C-alpha positions in Angstrom: 96.0 73.9 77.1 92.5 73.3 77.6 89.7 74.3 75.3 88.6 77.1 77.7 91.9 78.6 77.5 91.3 82.3 76.9 93.1 84.3 74.1 94.1 87.8 74.9 96.3 89.9 72.7 97.9 86.7 71.2 98.3 84.9 74.1 96.6 82.2 76.2 95.2 82.4 80.0 94.5 79.3 81.2 91.6 79.8 84.0 92.0 76.4 85.7 95.2 77.6 87.1 93.8 80.2 89.2 90.5 78.2 89.9 93.2 75.9 91.4 94.3 78.3 93.8 90.8 79.1 94.8 89.5 75.8 95.2 92.6 73.5 96.7 94.2 76.0 98.6 92.3 79.3 99.5 88.8 77.5 100.3 90.0 74.7 102.4 92.1 77.6 104.3 88.7 79.5 104.9 87.3 76.3 106.3 89.8 75.9 108.8 90.2 79.3 110.0 86.8 81.1 111.1 86.4 84.9 110.6 89.6 85.2 108.3 88.2 85.2 104.9 89.9 88.9 104.4 93.2 87.7 105.0 93.0 84.4 103.1 91.8 86.3 100.2 94.5 88.7 100.1 97.3 86.2 100.8 95.5 84.7 97.3 95.8 87.7 95.7 99.4 88.6 96.6 100.7 84.9 95.9 98.9 85.0 92.3 100.6 88.6 92.0 103.9 87.6 93.1 103.6 90.5 95.8 104.1 90.7 99.5 101.4 90.9 102.4 101.8 92.6 105.8 99.7 91.1 108.8 99.3 93.7 111.6 97.4 92.1 114.7 98.6 91.3 118.3 100.0 87.8 119.2 97.6 84.8 119.2 95.6 85.8 116.5 96.4 82.9 114.3 98.8 85.0 111.7 101.6 82.2 111.9 98.9 79.5 111.7 97.2 80.4 108.7 100.7 80.9 106.7 101.8 77.3 108.0 98.5 75.8 106.6 99.1 77.6 103.5 102.5 76.3 102.9 101.3 72.9 103.6 99.1 73.3 100.6 102.2 74.5 98.6 104.4 71.8 97.3 107.6 74.2 97.6 110.1 75.1 100.2 109.2 77.4 103.0 111.2 79.3 105.4 109.6 80.7 108.6 111.7 82.9 111.0 110.8 84.8 114.1 112.9 88.1 113.7 114.6 89.7 117.1 116.8 93.0 117.5 119.8 90.6 117.2 119.1 88.5 114.2 122.0 87.7 112.3 122.6 87.5 108.4 123.3 84.0 108.8 120.1 83.1 110.5 118.2 83.9 107.5 120.7 83.5 104.7 122.5 81.0 105.8 126.6 80.6 106.8 129.6 81.2 104.4 130.6 77.5 103.1 133.5 76.5 105.0 134.9 74.5 101.9 134.6 77.0 99.7 135.7 79.4 102.2 139.1 77.6 102.4 139.6 77.6 98.6 139.2 81.5 99.0 135.7 81.8 97.9 133.2 83.5 100.1 130.0 81.6 98.9 127.0 81.2 101.2 125.5 77.6 101.9 122.1 78.4 101.6 120.4 74.7 102.2 117.4 75.2 104.0 117.2 79.1 104.4 115.7 81.9 103.0 117.2 82.1 99.5 115.8 78.4 98.4 112.1 79.1 99.9 109.2 79.6 97.2 107.1 81.1 100.3 108.8 83.1 103.3 107.2 84.3 106.2 108.8 86.6 108.8 107.1 87.2 112.1 107.9 90.5 113.9 109.3 91.8 110.9 109.6 95.2 111.9 112.2 93.9 114.6 114.9 93.9 111.5 118.2 95.5 112.3 120.4 97.3 109.9 122.6 94.4 109.9 119.8 92.3 107.8 117.8 95.4 106.4 120.0 95.8 102.8 119.6 92.4 102.4 115.8 91.8 103.3 115.0 95.1 100.8 116.6 93.3 98.1 114.8 90.1 98.7 111.3 92.1 99.0 111.7 94.2 96.2 113.8 92.3 93.6 113.8 88.9 94.7 117.4 88.8 94.4 120.1 87.7 97.1 123.6 89.8 97.3 126.3 89.1 99.6 129.7 90.6 98.4 130.4 89.3 95.0 127.8 86.6 95.2 124.1 87.1 93.7 121.2 84.9 93.4 117.9 85.3 91.7 115.7 83.8 94.1 112.7 81.3 93.7 110.5 83.3 96.1 106.6 83.5 95.1 105.6 85.8 98.1 106.7 86.9 101.4 104.5 87.6 104.2 105.7 89.8 106.9 103.9 90.2 110.1 103.9 92.5 113.4 101.8 93.7 116.0 102.8 97.6 115.5 103.2 100.1 112.5 106.8 101.4 111.6 108.1 104.3 113.7 111.1 105.5 111.8 111.9 106.1 107.9 114.2 102.9 108.0 111.6 100.7 109.0 109.4 102.6 106.6 111.3 101.6 103.7 110.9 97.9 104.8 107.0 98.3 105.5 107.0 99.8 101.9 108.1 96.7 100.3 105.0 95.1 101.4 102.4 96.2 98.6 99.1 95.4 100.7 98.4 95.2 104.6 95.6 93.8 106.3 94.4 93.5 110.1 94.4 90.2 111.7 92.8 90.6 115.4 91.1 88.3 117.7 87.4 87.1 116.6 84.3 88.6 118.1 83.1 86.7 120.9 79.8 85.6 119.5 82.1 82.8 117.0 84.4 82.0 120.0 82.7 78.5 119.9 83.1 78.0 116.2 87.0 79.1 116.6 87.2 76.3 119.2 86.1 73.7 117.1 87.9 74.6 114.2 91.2 74.9 116.2 90.7 71.8 117.7 90.1 69.8 114.4 93.0 71.8 112.6 95.3 70.7 115.5 94.1 67.1 115.0 94.8 67.4 111.1 98.3 68.8 111.4 100.1 65.5 110.6 97.7 65.0 107.6 99.4 64.9 104.4 97.5 67.1 101.7 96.8 65.0 99.0 96.9 67.3 96.1 99.3 70.5 97.0 99.6 73.2 94.2 103.1 73.2 93.1 105.5 76.2 92.9 105.6 75.7 89.5 102.0 76.2 89.0 101.9 79.4 90.7 104.9 80.8 88.8 102.6 79.9 85.7 99.9 81.7 87.1 102.2 84.9 87.9 103.5 84.8 84.3 100.3 85.1 82.7 99.5 88.4 84.9 100.9 90.5 81.9 98.4 88.8 79.7 95.4 90.1 81.5 94.1 92.8 79.3 94.1 96.4 81.5 93.5 98.6 78.7 89.9 99.5 79.2 90.4 100.0 82.9 93.8 102.0 83.1 91.8 105.6 82.7 89.9 104.5 85.9 92.7 103.2 87.7 94.8 106.2 86.6 91.9 108.7 87.9 91.6 106.3 91.2 95.2 106.8 92.3 95.1 110.7 91.7 92.2 110.7 94.0 93.9 108.9 96.5 96.8 111.3 96.4 94.7 114.1 96.7 93.0 112.9 99.4 96.6 112.8 101.4 97.0 109.2 100.6 100.8 108.8 99.3 100.6 106.3 96.4 104.0 106.5 94.5 104.4 105.7 91.1 106.6 102.5 91.8 103.6 101.3 93.9 101.1 102.3 91.2 102.9 100.3 88.5 103.2 97.2 90.9 99.5 97.6 91.9 98.5 96.5 88.6 99.7 93.1 89.3 97.5 92.5 92.0 94.5 93.9 90.0 95.4 91.5 87.1 95.8 88.9 90.0 92.3 89.4 90.9 91.0 89.0 87.6 93.0 85.6 87.1 91.5 84.5 90.6 87.9 85.1 88.9 88.6 83.3 85.5 89.0 86.4 83.8 91.3 87.5 81.1 89.8 91.3 81.2 90.3 93.4 84.4 87.3 95.2 85.3 86.4 97.9 87.9 85.4 95.5 90.5 89.3 94.5 90.5 90.2 97.5 91.7 89.2 96.3 95.6 92.8 95.6 96.1 93.5 99.5 96.3 91.7 99.1 99.7 94.8 97.8 101.6 97.5 99.8 100.4 97.2 102.3 103.8 100.1 103.4 105.5 98.2 104.5 108.9 95.0 103.3 110.8 93.3 106.6 109.8 93.5 106.2 106.6 91.7 103.0 106.3 88.0 104.1 106.0 89.0 106.9 103.5 90.4 104.3 101.2 87.4 102.2 101.6 85.2 104.7 100.9 87.1 106.3 97.5 88.1 102.8 96.3 84.5 101.3 97.0 83.1 104.5 94.9 85.1 103.4 91.9 84.1 99.8 92.3 80.4 100.5 92.3 80.7 102.5 89.3 81.2 99.2 87.6 78.2 97.6 85.3 76.2 94.7 86.3 77.8 92.6 84.1 81.2 93.1 85.6 79.9 92.7 88.9 78.3 89.4 87.9 81.9 88.1 88.0 83.3 90.3 90.7 85.8 88.8 93.2 83.9 88.4 96.7 86.2 90.7 97.9 84.9 93.6 96.0 82.1 94.2 98.1 82.8 96.8 100.3 84.1 97.9 104.1 81.5 100.2 105.6 82.6 102.9 108.0 82.2 102.1 111.9 79.2 104.6 112.9 80.4 104.4 116.6 83.8 105.2 115.6 82.7 108.3 113.7 80.5 109.5 116.4 83.6 109.4 118.8 85.8 111.3 116.3 83.4 114.0 115.9 82.7 114.1 119.7 86.4 114.4 120.3 86.7 117.2 117.7 84.1 118.7 119.3 86.0 119.3 122.5 89.3 120.3 120.7 87.2 123.1 118.7 85.8 124.5 121.9 89.5 124.9 123.2 91.2 126.2 119.9 91.0 129.8 119.5 89.3 131.6 116.4 91.7 132.2 113.5 94.4 129.9 115.2 96.4 127.2 112.9 94.8 124.5 115.5 91.3 125.3 114.4 92.6 125.1 110.5 94.0 121.6 111.3 90.8 120.7 112.9 88.8 121.7 110.0 90.9 119.4 107.7 90.0 116.3 109.8 86.4 117.6 109.9 86.9 117.2 106.2 88.1 113.9 106.0 85.3 112.7 108.3 82.9 114.2 105.6 83.8 111.9 103.2 83.4 108.7 105.5 79.8 109.8 106.7 77.9 109.3 103.1 79.3 105.6 103.5 77.3 104.7 106.7 75.0 102.0 105.9 71.9 102.9 108.2 70.1 105.7 106.9 69.3 107.0 110.6 72.8 106.8 111.9 74.4 108.6 108.7 71.4 111.5 109.0 72.4 111.9 112.4 76.3 112.0 112.0 75.6 114.4 109.1 73.9 116.7 111.4 76.8 116.9 113.7 79.1 117.3 111.5 77.3 120.4 109.7 77.3 121.7 113.3 80.8 121.3 113.9 81.6 122.5 110.5 80.0 126.0 111.4 81.6 126.3 114.7 85.0 125.5 113.0 84.5 128.8 110.8 84.2 126.3 107.5 82.5 127.9 104.6 81.4 124.8 102.8 81.0 121.5 103.8 
């Protein structure tokens, strides 16, 4: 153990493991993929935290390419599969072992399949059917594969799922819920296209090169084992208050998710070389949205908690702790749409009450618009609409 290792509550934390993940894995990935820093940082914190990440985006936005490049820098087995509505359990977990079957035993031959992988990528995740759903849920939540009398504890470090849509029914909602963080993976803006073309060409030329110093799966496991040694004591009251605020804002955070999110808060601290979590590590909660409408509300509430950090805490903050501010043009469109709906809604009708609730959500986003002139203009629009809606206070 190095001299720089931190001592926390009788346990040692080696900061070099987190630094190695950042320097040897995440930083090269950021150089290879233009405009994907947010996704790569989330892959890093989920890998260190032993939790699952969901990528939402259309085809062709480098979702699978990023995960494949990550797998090249991880010295462990990788399982990558594109799900369809007809995917069978054998395609993911392996067929029954014929030799054992002849002896009357039902055992699965998992060689090269999901149960042996350290990193799992499931593309088009929401195509999962009922035949594989229960097994997948156990893999995602408990890192266990169960088939008949057969039960195996899995070496899975992280599962990444991807889809171009959000779940529309409760069955798939349960699957989606097992992915603690969610992030958009979109096409890069046009002004960065030239950089994307160059980086993509270079990445294609290097795809057969051997990575000289991949991080081992065992090193990632040691990093994950250090999570419980990160001190969250002083942060926990602030964390508890934040979870309650999110619930009051209509964002469901179950007790189970609240407990598990502490792992990612601790992982953020480890990746910064710290043995104590601070308010800056609460940035991970920006990515727990279930719907598109929750994203900016989450960003505003979480950023308020992050900004309450001291200057000393901010000096060693994760770079992703900097805020994601609301889009003023999107806010203006939302206000314009509500104005039309208010004009059509009868006074004291249930529809008008619903519109007031929607206006209240927008009210929480307006103060976070960066440009003062845009912020003041939006606030004036909101005040007018609030009076029209019959609201008594903003």
